[in-house]
C-alpha positions in Angstrom: 101.9 94.7 78.7 102.3 93.0 82.1 106.0 93.7 82.1 105.4 97.4 81.4 102.9 97.6 84.2 105.2 96.0 86.7 108.1 98.2 85.5 105.8 101.3 86.0 105.0 100.1 89.6 108.8 99.6 90.2 109.7 103.1 89.0 106.9 104.7 91.0 108.0 102.9 94.1 111.6 104.0 93.5 110.5 107.6 93.1 108.3 107.7 96.2 111.0 106.0 98.3 113.7 108.3 97.1 111.6 111.4 97.6 110.7 110.3 101.2 114.3 109.9 102.1 115.4 113.2 100.4 112.5 115.1 102.1 113.5 113.8 105.5 117.2 114.5 104.9 116.4 118.0 103.8 114.2 118.6 106.9 117.1 117.3 109.2 119.6 119.6 107.5 117.4 122.7 107.6 116.0 122.4 111.1 118.9 120.6 112.8 116.6 118.7 115.0 115.0 115.2 114.9 111.2 115.0 114.8 110.8 111.4 116.1 107.2 110.8 115.0 107.9 112.1 111.5 111.0 110.0 111.3 109.0 106.9 112.2 106.4 107.6 109.5 109.2 108.1 107.0 110.9 104.9 108.0 107.6 103.1 107.6 107.1 104.6 104.1 110.7 103.7 103.1 110.2 100.1 104.4 107.0 99.7 102.4 108.7 101.2 99.3 111.6 98.8 99.6 109.2 95.9 99.9 107.4 97.0 96.8 110.8 97.4 95.0 111.9 93.9 96.0 108.6 92.3 94.9 108.3 94.2 91.7 112.0 93.5 90.9 111.5 89.8 91.5 108.4 89.9 89.3 110.3 91.5 86.5 113.0 88.9 86.7 110.4 86.1 86.7 108.6 87.7 83.7 111.9 87.9 81.8 112.9 84.4 82.7 109.5 83.0 81.6 109.5 84.9 78.3 113.0 83.8 77.3 113.3 80.9 74.9 116.5 79.5 76.3 117.4 78.1 79.7 117.3 80.6 82.5 120.8 79.9 83.8 
């Protein structure tokens, strides 16, 4: 149950981060100009998303290592 919850968080963080990057790329391609404040907000969202991805990924590895019967190496 815990592993599924962490995996769900991981997938949601991936989807949100990817959509933020794709939206900003699309806006840059369409308008051909850089909106600096919007780019800063997108960078902040991507940074938070990557931090969540790292932490949830490490949590998934830890859960799998703790639940395995054999040695972790």
